[in-house]
Backbone bond lengths (Angstrom), bond angles and torsions (degrees), N, CA, C in turn:
res aa  C-N    CA-C-N  psi(-1)  N-CA   C-N-CA  omega(-1)  CA-C   N-CA-C  phi
1 M - - - 1.404 - - 1.470 115.02 -
2 R 1.302 117.77 149.85 1.441 122.35 -175.24 1.531 105.33 -102.42
3 A 1.296 122.93 129.59 1.450 124.04 177.65 1.488 108.70 -87.47
4 I 1.306 120.27 129.55 1.445 125.89 174.79 1.411 110.38 -122.41
5 P 1.384 120.79 122.46 1.498 121.15 -179.80 1.611 107.63 -76.16
6 F 1.175 116.35 42.25 1.385 133.97 -175.69 1.477 115.78 44.97
7 A 1.261 116.41 54.89 1.407 118.89 155.04 1.487 103.33 -98.74
8 L 1.342 120.65 86.43 1.480 122.84 -175.18 1.506 108.78 -48.24
9 A 1.280 118.35 -42.80 1.432 115.41 176.68 1.434 117.99 -62.67
10 A 1.293 114.23 -2.79 1.547 119.83 175.14 1.541 107.75 -56.56
11 C 1.333 114.61 -28.69 1.528 115.93 175.77 1.509 109.42 -63.04
12 L 1.329 115.09 -25.60 1.475 115.26 175.92 1.573 111.45 -60.37
13 A 1.309 114.05 -24.06 1.426 119.15 178.51 1.494 107.13 -82.91
14 G 1.285 121.02 -7.63 1.424 119.72 172.20 1.645 111.40 116.92
15 C 1.237 113.40 128.52 1.434 118.26 175.02 1.584 108.53 -129.00
16 Q 1.257 118.57 117.49 1.444 122.99 171.42 1.375 119.29 91.21
17 P 1.317 125.29 -124.40 1.467 122.52 -164.81 1.488 113.58 -67.98
18 T 1.318 115.05 169.39 1.445 125.52 176.09 1.519 109.62 -66.00
19 R 1.397 114.46 135.69 1.370 120.00 178.15 1.577 113.20 -65.57
20 P 1.380 118.80 139.49 1.420 119.01 179.55 1.516 111.77 -62.02
21 Q 1.318 118.35 157.79 1.478 122.12 -177.15 1.510 106.97 -63.78
22 E 1.320 121.83 -38.47 1.432 123.88 177.99 1.409 113.35 -131.33
23 C 1.305 117.93 153.43 1.489 120.02 179.93 1.543 109.03 -80.17
24 P 1.398 117.89 133.62 1.476 118.25 -178.05 1.457 113.02 -56.29
25 G 1.387 113.37 136.24 1.516 113.44 172.10 1.533 107.15 107.33
26 T 1.313 113.67 -177.63 1.464 118.58 172.85 1.530 113.28 -90.53
27 K 1.417 115.03 130.70 1.409 117.51 -175.32 1.512 108.58 -62.55
28 V 1.371 112.79 135.91 1.481 123.24 170.84 1.457 112.78 -93.34
29 A 1.369 115.00 -50.36 1.478 122.17 177.16 1.441 111.70 -174.86
30 S 1.335 121.30 157.93 1.428 125.06 165.91 1.439 111.01 -101.15
31 F 1.275 118.99 136.54 1.459 126.07 -172.20 1.509 111.68 -123.08
32 R 1.281 115.78 153.46 1.462 123.39 164.83 1.562 108.59 -110.82
33 F 1.337 113.80 110.76 1.477 120.13 -170.61 1.507 110.67 -95.62
34 T 1.326 109.32 147.24 1.541 120.29 169.22 1.530 107.51 -126.00
35 A 1.292 114.18 122.24 1.543 115.36 175.75 1.498 111.74 -120.25
36 E 1.300 112.30 122.33 1.469 124.99 -177.71 1.533 111.70 -100.35
37 M 1.307 122.47 115.51 1.426 126.87 -174.50 1.612 107.60 -58.37
38 S 1.240 118.66 138.75 1.462 128.46 174.62 1.521 107.67 -104.21
39 A 1.358 116.59 88.66 1.370 120.56 -176.71 1.626 114.90 -56.83
40 A 1.324 114.28 -33.97 1.414 122.96 177.38 1.463 118.07 -64.16
41 D 1.374 113.42 -28.17 1.395 121.72 -175.71 1.573 111.97 -105.51
42 S 1.326 115.67 0.94 1.518 120.74 -179.85 1.405 111.16 -99.76
43 T 1.401 117.58 130.34 1.507 122.66 -172.03 1.443 114.40 -106.45
44 C 1.336 119.88 -3.55 1.449 120.80 178.19 1.498 111.47 -75.47
45 P 1.308 118.42 137.52 1.454 125.24 -176.46 1.521 109.07 -63.22
46 F 1.336 121.36 -21.33 1.414 125.35 -179.17 1.502 112.91 -103.56
47 S 1.348 117.76 14.20 1.412 122.50 -178.92 1.561 112.86 -54.66
48 A 1.304 116.86 -40.60 1.439 121.24 -173.04 1.537 115.52 -62.55
49 S 1.411 114.00 -23.85 1.481 123.87 -178.15 1.506 108.40 -80.89
50 Q 1.266 123.48 -7.00 1.488 122.55 -175.82 1.505 115.59 -82.45
51 P 1.309 113.44 136.72 1.460 115.65 179.43 1.503 115.13 -62.70
52 T 1.359 119.60 141.15 1.371 124.39 174.89 1.511 109.04 -155.11
53 P 1.235 121.31 137.91 1.492 127.20 2.47 1.532 111.13 -79.06
54 L 1.422 116.98 156.63 1.376 122.76 168.54 1.548 111.10 -99.98
55 T 1.236 119.94 146.55 1.471 123.48 175.59 1.489 110.04 -131.90
56 F 1.278 118.50 136.41 1.393 124.37 177.70 1.604 111.62 -163.89
57 G 1.285 115.22 164.06 1.485 119.70 -174.87 1.515 107.79 -109.24
58 G 1.296 117.85 156.34 1.468 119.90 176.01 1.650 108.86 -169.10
59 T 1.295 108.35 162.80 1.537 116.21 -177.69 1.608 106.29 -115.91
60 L 1.294 112.62 125.80 1.493 116.37 174.61 1.598 107.03 -92.79
61 S 1.317 117.19 135.57 1.473 118.12 169.94 1.458 108.42 -138.15
62 W 1.303 114.38 162.51 1.515 120.76 176.17 1.433 112.26 -155.36
63 D 1.369 117.27 170.67 1.418 122.88 172.07 1.508 107.33 -98.55
64 P 1.446 109.07 108.88 1.544 114.07 -177.69 1.478 115.58 -60.92
65 A 1.388 121.15 -23.34 1.456 122.59 179.10 1.474 109.29 -91.97
66 G 1.323 122.60 -0.46 1.518 124.48 -173.06 1.469 110.01 -141.06
67 G 1.353 115.00 -160.50 1.462 120.02 -179.01 1.500 116.95 -114.45
68 D 1.380 117.02 6.89 1.426 116.71 -179.33 1.535 114.79 -79.92
69 A 1.332 116.37 147.59 1.507 121.26 -177.23 1.544 107.42 -145.41
70 A 1.342 112.97 153.09 1.439 118.24 175.66 1.487 108.32 -145.52
71 L 1.386 117.34 150.28 1.392 125.44 174.23 1.469 108.96 -124.04
72 C 1.350 118.74 111.29 1.443 122.11 -178.35 1.472 109.76 -106.56
73 L 1.259 114.15 124.21 1.561 121.61 -174.56 1.556 108.43 -83.73
74 D 1.304 116.96 146.31 1.420 124.08 -178.67 1.557 108.82 -85.11
75 R 1.230 117.62 60.02 1.461 122.99 176.80 1.554 108.79 -139.88
76 P 1.391 113.66 146.69 1.473 113.67 175.77 1.523 109.67 -63.26
77 R 1.342 113.01 147.45 1.396 125.71 167.51 1.661 105.70 69.40
78 S 1.208 122.48 25.44 1.437 127.95 -179.14 1.572 107.27 -85.00
79 I 1.313 117.13 137.69 1.466 124.77 177.33 1.541 105.35 -99.20
80 P 1.405 115.77 130.64 1.452 116.91 175.29 1.523 116.20 -54.59
81 H 1.295 115.21 139.57 1.515 117.39 169.76 1.574 105.62 -88.44
82 L 1.247 117.52 124.43 1.495 122.55 -171.91 1.516 109.32 -117.23
83 G 1.308 115.85 149.43 1.381 125.76 -179.47 1.502 115.36 174.12
84 S 1.332 118.68 -130.18 1.532 118.34 -168.03 1.518 106.03 -142.32
85 H 1.390 109.14 169.37 1.535 115.46 172.89 1.504 104.27 -142.66
86 A 1.242 118.47 156.26 1.405 128.06 174.98 1.506 104.39 -136.72
87 G 1.359 118.94 99.57 1.430 121.61 -174.80 1.579 102.68 68.10
88 D 1.330 114.91 -130.20 1.463 126.51 -174.86 1.559 109.64 -88.86
89 H 1.354 117.91 -4.22 1.532 116.88 -176.19 1.541 107.89 -92.75
90 V 1.228 116.87 133.76 1.493 123.79 -171.88 1.500 107.68 -126.22
91 A 1.371 117.65 137.50 1.444 127.92 172.41 1.532 109.45 -134.79
92 V 1.336 118.71 110.79 1.525 124.77 179.42 1.492 108.46 -129.56
93 Q 1.286 115.88 158.53 1.443 123.23 172.59 1.554 114.25 -157.28
94 V 1.263 116.73 164.51 1.437 126.11 174.42 1.535 109.96 -141.53
95 G 1.250 120.05 143.26 1.459 122.90 176.98 1.458 115.47 -117.61
96 F 1.332 119.19 150.77 1.449 122.26 179.09 1.504 106.28 -138.41
97 D 1.401 116.60 131.04 1.439 123.71 172.39 1.524 113.23 -95.39
98 G 1.257 117.54 156.83 1.503 119.44 173.39 1.528 113.94 66.79
99 V 1.307 116.57 28.80 1.535 119.63 174.04 1.441 111.90 -76.34
100 E 1.333 119.84 127.89 1.398 124.75 176.36 1.523 110.15 -87.99
101 I 1.246 117.22 125.94 1.504 121.50 179.82 1.427 105.24 -124.11
102 S 1.410 115.86 126.43 1.392 118.40 -173.32 1.480 120.95 -60.24
103 Q 1.366 114.25 -17.20 1.544 115.19 174.69 1.442 110.70 -93.46
104 C 1.326 125.09 10.69 1.401 124.41 177.30 1.569 107.66 -121.87
105 S 1.367 116.36 149.23 1.362 119.72 -177.53 1.586 112.78 -93.78
106 C 1.368 110.51 4.21 1.545 114.30 -179.49 1.500 104.12 -142.78
107 P 1.335 115.06 158.60 1.537 118.71 172.30 1.569 110.92 -62.64
108 A 1.306 111.99 148.77 1.412 122.50 -177.94 1.568 114.69 -120.30
109 Q 1.185 119.08 160.79 1.491 126.18 169.44 1.518 108.78 -91.71
110 L 1.250 121.30 131.88 1.443 125.68 179.36 1.509 109.27 -121.92
111 V 1.228 121.42 121.69 1.469 130.33 172.76 1.558 107.19 -107.92
112 E 1.265 117.53 113.54 1.451 121.24 -179.10 1.723 104.75 -106.51
113 S 1.240 115.22 124.66 1.504 117.18 -176.78 1.538 106.21 -130.82
114 V 1.314 112.09 149.17 1.482 124.52 170.60 1.504 109.74 -127.28
115 E 1.387 115.08 127.17 1.423 119.91 172.05 1.455 109.41 -135.58
116 G 1.333 114.46 140.61 1.428 118.54 178.49 1.520 110.20 174.86
117 D 1.424 114.39 -156.86 1.374 120.56 -169.95 1.597 109.56 -134.61
118 V 1.244 118.48 138.26 1.465 124.70 171.77 1.554 106.40 -75.34
119 T 1.276 114.34 131.80 1.517 117.55 -179.89 1.606 105.85 -107.07
120 R 1.298 111.33 143.44 1.471 121.57 -174.40 1.480 112.45 -126.52
121 D 1.386 117.91 151.36 1.445 123.34 171.67 1.469 114.25 -76.78
122 T 1.294 120.27 179.82 1.456 119.46 179.65 1.497 120.65 -64.97
123 Q 1.442 112.02 -17.19 1.479 117.24 174.25 1.438 111.70 -95.99
124 G 1.325 121.27 9.00 1.458 124.93 170.25 1.568 108.87 91.46
125 G 1.308 120.31 1.24 1.467 121.92 176.87 1.509 112.84 -71.19
126 V 1.348 116.52 144.31 1.521 119.19 -178.73 1.507 104.42 -75.97
127 V 1.309 114.05 133.67 1.525 121.57 178.43 1.554 112.70 -126.68
128 G 1.362 115.63 -15.09 1.506 113.39 -179.97 1.438 109.68 -177.05
129 F 1.312 113.77 -174.14 1.457 125.56 179.95 1.423 109.15 -144.53
130 R 1.349 120.87 138.24 1.452 124.79 175.74 1.528 109.88 -134.98
131 G 1.276 116.26 130.57 1.486 116.63 -177.21 1.585 108.75 -176.22
132 T 1.309 111.22 -150.82 1.447 122.49 -173.07 1.591 114.01 -133.85
133 L 1.331 116.73 130.12 1.378 122.62 170.63 1.448 113.11 -99.78
134 R 1.325 121.97 123.93 1.425 121.99 178.22 1.416 111.99 -123.54
135 N 1.366 119.36 136.64 1.465 126.10 171.82 1.466 105.73 -116.47
136 Q 1.382 112.28 113.66 1.523 120.61 178.87 1.542 106.15 -101.72
137 V 1.385 113.14 130.88 1.393 121.63 -177.89 1.543 109.18 -113.98
138 T 1.313 117.71 126.96 1.507 121.07 173.97 1.503 106.86 -127.69
139 P 1.320 119.89 124.54 1.427 123.52 173.37 1.492 111.96 -58.32
140 S 1.383 116.19 146.88 1.473 117.69 -175.53 1.492 114.09 -80.01
141 Q 1.380 116.70 -7.19 1.426 119.13 -175.10 1.531 107.95 -150.01
142 P 1.328 121.22 167.43 1.466 120.08 -178.33 1.560 110.11 -54.47
143 T 1.313 116.01 149.67 1.402 117.46 -179.47 1.508 108.99 -119.92
144 L 1.400 113.18 162.00 1.491 115.95 -177.44 1.522 110.55 -64.39
145 V 1.286 119.98 -26.04 1.413 124.62 176.99 1.495 111.82 -65.00
146 D 1.389 113.06 -35.66 1.509 119.34 -179.34 1.515 111.34 -89.43
147 G 1.287 118.52 13.91 1.485 114.99 179.01 1.474 114.64 95.77
148 G 1.325 115.97 11.67 1.482 119.86 177.54 1.523 111.52 -72.58
149 A 1.311 114.02 164.60 1.501 123.14 -177.72 1.561 109.18 -79.15
150 P 1.283 120.50 155.30 1.504 122.98 170.65 1.518 107.14 -51.29
151 G 1.323 115.67 137.49 1.458 122.13 -176.40 1.445 112.45 94.85
152 D 1.332 120.24 -14.06 1.341 121.14 174.49 1.568 108.03 -74.65
153 C 1.321 117.11 -178.22 1.381 123.08 -174.83 1.481 111.02 -71.27
154 Y 1.306 118.14 137.49 1.526 124.17 171.66 1.452 105.03 -110.07
155 C 1.291 117.93 110.16 1.428 130.02 179.26 1.528 113.62 -146.75
156 G 1.361 116.82 -31.04 1.408 117.58 -168.12 1.451 112.99 102.25
157 P 1.252 118.72 168.53 1.522 122.05 178.47 1.603 109.00 -72.66
158 P 1.321 118.06 171.87 1.462 120.36 174.51 1.516 106.11 -54.11
159 C 1.344 112.81 144.21 1.493 119.20 -179.18 1.511 108.06 -157.29
160 E 1.254 115.98 173.97 1.502 120.25 -178.75 1.490 111.51 -145.61
161 I 1.301 117.93 155.78 1.450 125.13 173.16 1.501 104.65 -122.09
162 R 1.389 111.00 129.26 1.463 119.92 -171.68 1.505 105.54 -114.63
163 Y 1.283 114.14 143.02 1.495 127.90 177.98 1.577 113.04 -127.53
164 A 1.234 120.18 133.87 1.429 125.84 168.21 1.497 104.71 -73.86
165 L 1.350 119.67 126.76 1.455 125.33 -173.44 1.500 110.97 -115.04
166 D 1.262 118.50 123.72 1.431 123.19 171.90 1.501 112.03 -128.43
167 G 1.370 117.78 137.48 1.498 122.30 -179.86 1.505 110.48 -135.36
168 G 1.375 109.26 135.12 1.451 117.05 176.52 1.519 109.78 -113.80
169 T 1.362 116.98 154.49 1.509 118.57 -176.61 1.588 107.11 -91.94
């Protein structure tokens, strides 16, 4: 298990295996992302303790003849976020089991997703990305909040932390 002092977006830094040499698909663009937490849209009781803004780099690629898409972050040991695209709209995600979060007494499942749109200039060149980064947290076992017994996990019900995401090339 990987201990995370609950910067959920720490998984943006990479959790687990070595990053592939190249992002699957045809490269669309490399971005420098800034993610600003949206406290009003975040439901985790520990949302307020999360760092904001977050900054990180990544490469978006897709299959121009199909619907597959990938976001590969510029960090060692990062796992590609995989999903789909329809035109310039992208939805990708990656999940992690057994994530230790300092505010929880048991490991949790974390699903990190990015959804948004590639932005283009008047000549059709990619100039940016605008969307949402979501970190969904689900305790790995019943919690006291959900009617569990003493000794069960204390983490709270499933929740999410949401960030407004902007990327420039």
